[in-house]
C-alpha positions in Angstrom: 0.0 0.0 0.0 1.6 3.3 -1.1 2.2 6.2 1.2 -0.4 8.9 1.0 1.9 11.8 2.1 5.6 12.3 2.9 7.2 9.6 5.0 8.0 12.2 7.7 4.5 13.7 7.6 1.5 13.1 9.8 1.1 9.4 10.8 4.4 8.8 8.9 2.6 9.6 5.6 -0.2 7.1 5.9 -3.1 9.6 6.3 -4.5 12.1 8.7 -6.4 9.7 11.0 -4.7 7.2 13.3 -7.5 4.7 12.7 -6.9 4.8 9.0 -3.1 5.0 9.0 -2.5 1.8 10.9 -4.4 -0.5 8.6 -2.8 1.1 5.5 0.6 0.5 6.9 -0.2 -3.1 7.8 -1.5 -3.8 4.3 1.8 -2.4 3.0 3.8 -4.5 5.3 2.0 -7.7 4.3 1.9 -6.9 0.6 -1.8 -7.0 0.4 -1.9 -10.7 1.5 -2.4 -12.5 4.8 -5.9 -11.2 5.0 -6.8 -12.9 8.3 -3.6 -11.8 10.1 -4.0 -8.2 8.8 -7.7 -8.2 9.9 -6.8 -9.3 13.4 -4.0 -6.7 13.8 -6.4 -4.0 12.4 -9.1 -4.9 14.9 -6.7 -4.7 17.8 -5.2 -1.5 16.5 -8.7 0.1 16.5 -9.0 -0.8 20.2 -5.8 1.0 20.8 -7.0 4.1 18.8 -10.2 4.1 20.8 -8.2 4.2 24.0 -5.9 7.0 22.6 -9.0 9.1 22.0 -10.7 8.3 25.4 -10.5 10.2 28.7 -7.9 7.7 30.0 -5.8 8.0 26.9 -3.3 10.6 25.7 -5.7 12.2 23.3 -3.4 11.9 20.2 -4.2 11.2 16.6 -0.7 11.1 15.1 1.5 8.1 15.3 4.6 10.3 15.5 3.5 11.3 19.0 3.4 7.6 20.2 6.4 6.8 22.3 7.3 4.0 24.7 5.6 5.8 27.6 2.3 5.9 25.6 2.6 2.1 25.1 3.5 1.6 28.7 0.4 3.6 29.8 -1.8 1.5 27.4 -0.4 -1.7 29.0 -1.2 -0.3 32.4 -4.8 0.4 31.2 -5.2 -3.1 29.9 -3.8 -4.6 33.1 -6.6 -2.8 35.0 -9.2 -4.1 32.6 -7.9 -7.7 33.0 -7.9 -7.3 36.8 -11.6 -6.3 36.7 -12.3 -9.5 34.8 -13.5 -7.6 31.7 -10.7 -8.9 29.4 -8.8 -12.1 29.1 -5.0 -12.1 29.6 -4.5 -13.6 26.1 -6.6 -10.8 24.5 -4.6 -8.1 26.3 -1.3 -9.6 25.2 -2.6 -9.9 21.6 -3.6 -6.3 21.6 -0.2 -5.2 22.8 1.5 -7.4 20.2 -0.6 -6.0 17.4 0.2 -2.4 18.5 3.9 -3.4 18.3 3.5 -4.8 14.8 1.4 -1.8 13.6 3.9 0.7 15.0 6.7 -1.1 13.2 4.7 -1.0 10.0 4.0 2.8 10.4 7.6 3.8 11.5 9.5 1.3 9.3 11.6 0.4 12.4 11.4 -1.4 15.7 12.3 1.6 17.9 9.0 2.2 19.6 7.7 -1.1 21.0 7.0 -3.0 24.2 9.7 -5.7 24.2 7.6 -8.2 26.1 3.8 -7.8 26.2 3.5 -10.4 29.0 6.1 -8.5 31.1 4.4 -5.2 30.4 1.2 -6.6 31.7 2.9 -8.3 34.6 0.9 -11.5 34.0 1.1 -14.7 32.0 -1.7 -16.3 30.0 -2.3 -19.9 31.2 -3.5 -21.4 28.0 -6.3 -23.3 29.7 -9.8 -23.0 28.5 -12.1 -21.2 31.0 -15.4 -21.3 29.2 -17.5 -24.2 27.9 -17.1 -24.6 24.1 -20.0 -23.4 22.1 -21.4 -25.7 19.4 -21.3 -28.9 21.5 -25.1 -29.2 21.1 -25.6 -30.8 17.6 -29.1 -29.4 17.4 -27.7 -25.9 17.8 -25.2 -26.7 14.9 -28.0 -28.0 12.8 -30.0 -24.8 13.3 -26.9 -22.7 12.2 -26.5 -24.9 9.2 -30.2 -24.5 8.3 -29.9 -20.8 8.7 -26.8 -20.7 6.4 -28.6 -22.8 3.8 -31.6 -20.6 3.9 -29.3 -17.7 3.0 -27.8 -19.7 0.2 -24.5 -19.9 2.0 -24.0 -23.6 1.3 -20.2 -23.6 1.3 -20.2 -21.9 4.7 -22.6 -24.6 5.9 -20.2 -27.3 4.6 -17.4 -25.7 6.6 -19.4 -25.8 9.8 -20.3 -29.4 9.3 -16.7 -30.4 8.5 -15.3 -28.5 11.4 -17.8 -30.0 13.9 -17.5 -33.5 12.6 -13.7 -33.8 12.2 -12.1 -30.9 14.2 -10.7 -29.3 11.1 -9.4 -25.8 11.2 -11.2 -23.3 9.0 -8.4 -23.4 6.4 -8.3 -27.2 6.4 -12.1 -27.3 5.8 -11.8 -24.9 2.9 -8.8 -26.6 1.3 -9.6 -30.2 2.0 -9.4 -32.6 -1.0 -13.0 -33.8 -0.8 -12.8 -36.5 -3.4 -9.8 -38.0 -1.7 -11.4 -37.7 1.7 -14.6 -39.3 0.5 -12.7 -42.2 -1.1 -10.7 -42.8 2.1 -13.9 -42.7 4.2 -15.5 -45.4 2.0 -12.4 -47.6 1.5 -10.6 -47.2 4.8 -13.2 -46.0 7.3 -10.9 -43.1 8.2 -9.6 -39.9 6.6 -6.2 -38.3 6.6 -6.3 -34.5 7.1 -3.5 -33.1 5.0 -4.5 -30.0 3.1 -4.3 -26.5 4.6 -2.6 -27.8 7.7 -0.6 -25.5 10.0 3.2 -25.3 10.1 3.8 -27.5 7.1 2.5 -30.6 8.9 1.5 -32.6 5.9 2.5 -35.7 3.9 3.7 -39.1 5.0 5.9 -37.6 7.7 2.8 -36.1 9.5 -0.3 -38.3 9.0 -3.4 -37.2 10.8 -6.0 -39.9 10.6 -9.6 -39.4 11.9 -12.0 -42.2 12.4 -15.1 -42.0 10.2 -18.6 -42.1 11.8 -22.0 -41.1 10.6 -21.4 -37.4 11.2 -18.1 -37.4 9.2 -19.9 -39.2 6.4 -22.8 -36.8 6.4 -20.4 -33.8 6.4 -18.3 -35.1 3.5 -21.4 -35.9 1.5 -22.9 -32.4 2.0 -19.5 -30.8 1.1 -19.3 -33.0 -2.1 -22.8 -31.8 -3.0 -21.8 -28.1 -2.8 -18.3 -28.6 -4.3 -17.7 -25.9 -7.0 -17.6 -27.3 -10.5 -14.1 -28.2 -11.6 -12.7 -28.1 -8.1 -11.6 -30.7 -5.5 -12.1 -28.3 -2.6 -14.5 -25.5 -1.6 -12.6 -22.9 -3.6 -13.9 -22.5 -7.2 -11.3 -22.5 -10.0 -11.8 -18.8 -10.6 -11.4 -17.9 -6.9 -8.6 -17.5 -4.4 -8.5 -18.5 -0.7 -8.8 -14.8 0.1 -12.0 -14.6 -2.0 -13.6 -17.3 0.0 -12.6 -15.7 3.3 -14.1 -12.3 2.2 -17.2 -13.5 0.3 -18.1 -16.7 2.0 -16.7 -16.8 5.5 -17.0 -13.2 6.5 -20.8 -12.9 5.8 -21.4 -16.3 7.5 -20.0 -15.0 10.8 -23.1 -12.9 11.4 -25.3 -16.0 11.2 -22.9 -17.9 13.5 -23.1 -15.1 16.0 -26.9 -15.1 15.8 -26.8 -18.8 16.6 -24.6 -18.2 19.7 -21.4 -19.5 18.0 -18.6 -16.9 18.2 -16.5 -18.6 15.6 -15.6 -21.7 13.6 -12.7 -22.4 16.0 -15.3 -23.2 18.8 -16.3 -26.2 16.7 -12.8 -27.7 17.0 -13.1 -27.4 20.8 -16.6 -29.0 20.7 -15.0 -31.9 18.6 -12.2 -32.3 21.2 -14.7 -32.5 24.0 -16.6 -35.2 22.2 -13.5 -37.2 21.6 -12.4 -36.9 25.2 -15.7 -38.3 26.3 -15.5 -41.1 23.8 -12.0 -42.2 24.8 -12.4 -41.8 28.6 -16.1 -42.3 29.2 -15.9 -39.1 31.2 -17.0 -35.6 30.4 -14.2 -33.2 29.3 -12.8 -31.3 32.3 -14.4 -28.0 31.0 -17.7 -29.8 31.1 -17.2 -30.9 34.7 -15.5 -34.3 34.1 -13.1 -35.6 36.7 -11.2 -38.3 34.8 -7.9 -36.4 35.5 -8.5 -37.0 39.2 -9.8 -40.6 38.8 -7.3 -41.9 36.2 -4.5 -39.5 35.2 -3.0 -42.1 32.8 -6.3 -42.4 30.8 -6.6 -38.6 30.8 -3.1 -38.3 29.3 -3.9 -41.0 26.7 -7.0 -39.0 25.6 -5.1 -35.7 25.5 -2.3 -37.3 23.4 -4.8 -38.8 20.9 -6.8 -35.5 20.6 -3.5 -33.6 20.1 -2.7 -35.9 17.2 -6.2 -35.6 15.7 -6.2 -31.8 15.9 -2.8 -31.5 14.3 -0.8 -30.2 17.3 2.7 -31.3 18.2 2.3 -30.7 21.9 -0.1 -32.4 24.3 -0.4 -29.3 26.6 -2.1 -27.4 23.8 -5.2 -29.6 24.3 -6.0 -27.7 27.5 -7.1 -24.8 25.4 -9.9 -27.0 24.0 -11.0 -29.2 26.8 -9.7 -27.6 30.0 -6.9 -28.3 32.4 -6.0 -31.2 34.6 -6.9 -29.7 38.0 
């Protein structure tokens, strides 16, 4: 994204408004790509701008006036909000990290930043889920799917079904090779999630097999029915992944929210809770289960299997989906 004014001008040349300048600089930094990442940084930057303009903030509208003291004051403000229970530690840390990234994009250097958001807040995120996952009730999911279908958002409905039935990430559901997955489901009774995986975890070196049940079969069948002509996944030949995020996923989020589902990622957590119950015959910890107290070995076995099925390399990450061991 080109500069609007001189590099040494207001907001380092990215416009007169702080709220506008940050997103412009981020788009330039990421070359117009990485839509999801840029969107997340922009949303968090707007929260910072809102604070800057508030009574608690410094009342500035020019990034040239933002120094380390301003960032430290923002961290102190977030610390108070977290202490009041109005914001999660992880959200506060993410907001500070995004302000760091946006300032680097605006300035073109790393001079004005908080070296460690967690130290600035004086608190560490614990990475353990504190709220019951939404989307565990399959009737709720069915109602969301029906609502999406009624709005002719069939591919979004397919993503919901795949995520809930298999624990796929949003990207994995969009990029999944549906003919291959359907063939594996029929011939092998299990599917190997390989497309769109995170961190390059794909291929023979990183198999990720999921057992097929009636919900997986139904999700795959529905997705096959709405498969764009000439494509093996939910992206049409004349589309890009970014097009699908903007034109399919983004409008669908309003319907998800109306159905009391805050995002597609909640469906992964719902899947993980189901799998924990299937493996241990106990509810997941976040749902009140006590397997971790009754049989710690079985609890660890379940967490290890769920970590594998969700495509994570570390067993401790599972706590963000099903809750901790205490």
